C-alpha positions as CSV (number, residue, x, y, z in Angstrom):
1,M,-92.7,-12.4,-40.9
2,G,-90.2,-9.8,-40.3
3,G,-86.7,-10.3,-39.1
4,L,-84.8,-9.3,-36.6
5,S,-81.3,-7.1,-37.1
6,P,-79.1,-7.7,-35.3
7,L,-78.5,-4.1,-33.2
8,A,-75.3,-3.1,-32.3
9,I,-75.2,-0.8,-28.8
10,D,-71.7,0.7,-28.0
11,F,-71.8,1.6,-24.2
12,A,-67.7,3.6,-25.0
13,P,-68.1,7.0,-25.2
14,P,-67.3,8.5,-28.6
15,R,-64.0,8.8,-29.4
16,K,-62.1,12.1,-30.3
17,A,-59.3,12.5,-32.7
18,A,-56.0,13.0,-31.4
19,K,-55.3,17.2,-31.4
20,R,-52.7,19.1,-32.5
21,T,-52.4,20.5,-29.3
22,G,-51.3,17.3,-27.7
23,W,-48.9,16.8,-29.6
24,L,-48.0,20.2,-30.4
25,A,-47.2,19.7,-26.2
26,G,-44.6,16.3,-26.4
27,G,-42.8,17.5,-29.1
28,A,-42.2,20.7,-27.2
29,G,-41.3,18.7,-24.4
30,A,-38.5,15.9,-26.1
31,L,-36.7,19.6,-27.3
32,L,-36.8,21.0,-24.0
33,V,-34.7,17.7,-22.7
34,L,-32.8,16.9,-25.6
35,A,-31.8,20.9,-25.2
36,A,-31.4,20.7,-21.7
37,G,-29.1,17.3,-22.0
38,I,-27.0,19.0,-24.4
39,A,-26.4,21.9,-21.9
40,W,-25.6,20.6,-19.3
41,L,-22.7,18.3,-20.8
42,P,-19.3,20.5,-20.8
43,P,-18.0,21.4,-24.0
44,A,-15.2,19.4,-25.6
45,H,-12.6,22.0,-25.4
46,V,-13.6,21.9,-21.9
47,E,-13.2,18.3,-21.0
48,A,-9.7,18.3,-22.7
49,S,-8.7,21.3,-21.7
50,H,-5.8,19.6,-19.2
51,M,-4.2,17.5,-22.2
52,G,-3.0,20.1,-24.1
53,A,-1.1,22.2,-21.4
54,A,1.6,20.8,-21.0
55,T,2.9,21.1,-17.8
56,Q,5.9,21.7,-16.1
57,R,6.8,19.8,-12.9
58,A,9.1,20.9,-10.2
59,L,12.0,18.2,-9.6
60,P,12.5,17.8,-6.3
61,G,15.2,19.4,-4.4
62,A,18.1,17.0,-3.0
63,E,16.8,17.0,0.5
64,T,13.6,15.7,-0.8
65,A,15.5,13.0,-3.2
66,Q,17.4,11.9,-0.1
67,A,14.6,12.2,1.9
68,V,13.1,9.4,-0.7
69,D,16.4,7.6,-1.6
70,A,16.3,6.5,2.6
71,A,12.6,5.8,2.3
72,V,13.2,3.2,-0.1
73,R,16.4,1.8,0.9
74,E,15.1,1.4,4.6
75,L,11.5,-0.2,3.1
76,N,13.8,-2.9,0.7
77,L,16.2,-4.2,4.4
78,P,15.2,-7.6,4.8
79,W,13.7,-6.7,8.0
80,L,11.7,-10.0,8.2
81,A,13.8,-12.4,6.8
82,M,16.4,-11.2,9.9
83,I,14.1,-11.4,12.5
84,D,13.2,-14.7,11.5
85,A,17.0,-15.7,11.3
86,L,17.8,-14.0,14.4
87,G,14.8,-15.9,16.6
88,A,16.5,-19.4,14.8
89,S,19.8,-18.5,15.8
90,F,20.1,-17.7,19.2
91,G,18.3,-20.8,20.7
92,T,18.9,-21.4,24.8
93,D,21.9,-20.1,24.8
94,A,21.7,-16.5,24.5
95,L,19.2,-13.7,25.4
96,L,18.8,-10.5,23.7
97,L,18.0,-7.8,25.3
98,Q,18.8,-5.3,23.0
99,V,17.8,-4.6,18.9
100,E,19.4,-1.7,17.4
101,T,18.7,-0.3,13.8
102,D,20.3,1.8,11.5
103,A,18.6,1.6,8.2
104,R,20.9,4.5,6.2
105,R,23.5,2.2,7.2
106,A,22.1,-1.0,7.2
107,V,23.1,-2.2,10.4
108,V,21.6,-3.7,13.2
109,R,23.1,-3.3,16.2
110,L,22.8,-6.4,18.8
111,E,23.5,-6.5,22.6
112,G,22.5,-9.9,24.6
113,E,24.0,-12.4,27.5
114,A,24.9,-15.6,27.6
115,R,26.0,-18.4,29.5
116,D,29.4,-18.4,28.3
117,A,32.1,-17.0,26.1
118,V,32.4,-19.6,23.3
119,T,28.9,-19.4,22.4
120,V,29.0,-15.6,22.3
121,Q,32.8,-16.0,20.0
122,G,30.1,-18.2,18.1
123,F,27.9,-16.4,17.4
124,P,29.4,-13.9,14.2
125,A,29.8,-16.8,12.5
126,R,27.1,-18.6,12.9
127,L,24.9,-15.4,11.9
128,R,27.1,-14.2,8.5
129,A,25.4,-17.9,7.3
130,L,22.6,-16.7,7.8
131,P,21.0,-15.6,4.4
132,P,20.0,-12.1,5.4
133,I,22.9,-10.8,6.8
134,A,26.1,-9.7,5.1
135,D,28.1,-9.5,8.0
136,A,28.5,-10.0,11.6
137,T,30.7,-8.3,14.2
138,L,31.5,-9.3,17.6
139,V,32.2,-5.3,19.0
140,G,32.3,-6.8,22.5
141,Q,32.1,-9.1,25.6
142,E,32.1,-8.6,29.0
143,L,32.0,-11.6,32.2
144,R,29.7,-9.9,34.4
145,S,29.8,-11.9,38.2
146,G,26.2,-10.8,39.0
147,T,24.0,-12.8,37.5
148,V,24.9,-16.7,37.1
149,A,22.5,-18.1,34.5
150,Y,23.7,-16.0,31.3
151,P,27.1,-14.2,33.1
152,V,28.5,-13.5,29.7
153,H,27.0,-9.6,28.0
154,F,28.1,-9.2,24.8
155,V,27.5,-6.8,21.6
156,I,27.0,-7.6,18.2
157,E,27.0,-5.3,15.2
158,L,25.0,-6.8,12.0
159,H,25.2,-5.4,8.2
160,L,22.2,-5.9,6.4
161,R,21.9,-7.3,2.5
162,E,20.0,-4.8,0.6
163,G,17.3,-6.1,-1.3
164,P,14.0,-8.0,-1.1
């Protein structure tokens, strides 16, 4: 009896050996990418060129320095603390009509109206006790007959402490 021998059937097309042209094209592409990457980067002397050069910076002029100093001085004045303190110190006894500031001199000038002269004369001492205020001076007061509720007009000048 004759035995059957297994038969190997392969339906896949025969495999071709890798050609040198494929490897050569892949290697050339990799070299091209590498060359483009190196060409894209600036040389080290261009990257660090700003570090080696000593630049002479001109000092600001007197006017510029004074303007910067005035701006810093104005920003250092305790504006918010002063506004909060003023709001708390003038209850129903007086009305503030106008507030003028001079940041250069750290001075605030208040104009208002009060119910009576005794109240006005007590304001400077009350204002001097507030933390942001260094000094308070009653510049003037006058009795106005036209207003019934607040007949005394006053002007107070405050000197602020500098700093936060």
